[in-house]
C-alpha positions in Angstrom: 1.8 1.7 -14.7 1.7 -1.9 -16.0 -2.0 -1.8 -16.7 -1.6 0.9 -19.3 1.0 -1.2 -21.1 -1.0 -4.5 -21.3 -2.2 -4.0 -24.9 1.4 -3.4 -26.0 2.6 -6.5 -24.0 -0.2 -8.6 -25.6 0.7 -7.7 -29.1 4.4 -7.9 -28.7 4.6 -11.2 -26.8 1.5 -12.7 -28.4 0.0 -13.8 -25.1 -3.5 -14.3 -24.0 -5.7 -12.8 -21.4 -4.5 -15.3 -18.8 -0.9 -14.3 -19.1 -1.8 -10.7 -19.0 -3.7 -11.3 -15.8 -0.7 -13.0 -14.3 1.5 -10.1 -15.3 -0.8 -7.6 -13.5 -1.1 -10.0 -10.5 2.7 -10.2 -10.2 2.9 -6.4 -9.8 0.1 -6.3 -7.3 1.7 -9.3 -5.4 5.0 -7.6 -5.2 3.4 -4.4 -4.0 1.2 -6.1 -1.4 3.9 -8.4 0.1 6.6 -5.9 0.9 4.8 -2.7 2.2 4.9 -3.6 5.9 8.3 -5.2 5.9 9.6 -2.1 4.1 8.4 0.1 6.9 10.1 -2.2 9.5 13.3 -2.1 7.4 13.1 1.7 7.2 13.2 1.8 11.0 16.2 -0.4 11.1 18.3 0.9 8.2 16.9 4.4 7.8 14.3 5.8 5.5 16.7 7.4 3.0 18.7 4.2 2.3 15.5 2.1 2.0 13.9 4.7 -0.3 17.0 4.6 -2.6 16.9 0.7 -2.6 13.3 0.9 -3.6 13.8 3.3 -6.4 16.8 1.4 -7.8 14.9 -2.0 -7.5 11.9 -0.5 -9.2 13.9 1.0 -12.0 16.1 -2.0 -12.6 13.2 -4.4 -12.5 11.1 -2.5 -15.0 14.1 -2.2 -17.4 14.6 -5.9 -17.1 10.9 -6.5 -17.8 11.1 -4.2 -20.9 13.9 -6.3 -22.4 12.3 -9.7 -21.6 11.3 -11.9 -24.5 8.7 -14.0 -22.8 5.8 -13.6 -20.4 7.6 -15.2 -17.4 10.5 -12.7 -17.7 8.0 -9.9 -17.8 6.2 -11.3 -14.7 9.5 -11.6 -12.8 10.5 -8.0 -13.8 7.1 -6.6 -12.9 7.1 -8.5 -9.5 10.5 -6.8 -8.8 9.1 -3.5 -9.9 6.1 -3.9 -7.6 8.4 -4.8 -4.8 10.4 -1.6 -5.4 7.2 0.4 -5.4 6.3 -1.3 -2.1 9.6 -0.3 -0.5 9.1 3.3 -1.7 5.5 3.5 -0.5 6.2 1.8 2.8 9.2 4.0 3.5 7.3 7.2 2.6 4.3 6.1 4.7 6.6 5.6 7.7 8.1 9.1 7.1 4.8 10.8 6.9 2.7 9.0 9.5 5.0 6.9 11.7 7.3 9.6 12.8 4.5 12.0 13.7 3.0 9.6 16.2 6.2 7.8 17.4 6.2 9.4 20.8 3.7 9.0 23.6 3.3 12.7 24.0 1.9 13.0 20.5 -1.2 10.9 21.4 -3.2 13.9 22.8 -3.3 15.4 19.4 -5.4 12.6 18.2 -8.2 13.2 20.8 
């Protein structure tokens, strides 16, 4: 999502390639850091509530990034958006895979 907007960000904020790389890295870092903790939190608080937290965090962060006037604000907003995406992906993964194999009786299906 962010990669498609990099030319617009570059022309609007008048930043170089280094800042664009940091913006993209901020999204990937947010996505990478929170996927496993999101699955654990989905176990504790329920997948529906964590999914909603992820959707709202993602939406709010990307709106904040859109209204930012400098590269650091965009990086922080994109990091928050990546974190929200990680919560959504981690929660969805747990719903699809984790619940199917959560019981010991389900193990023979894998043989």
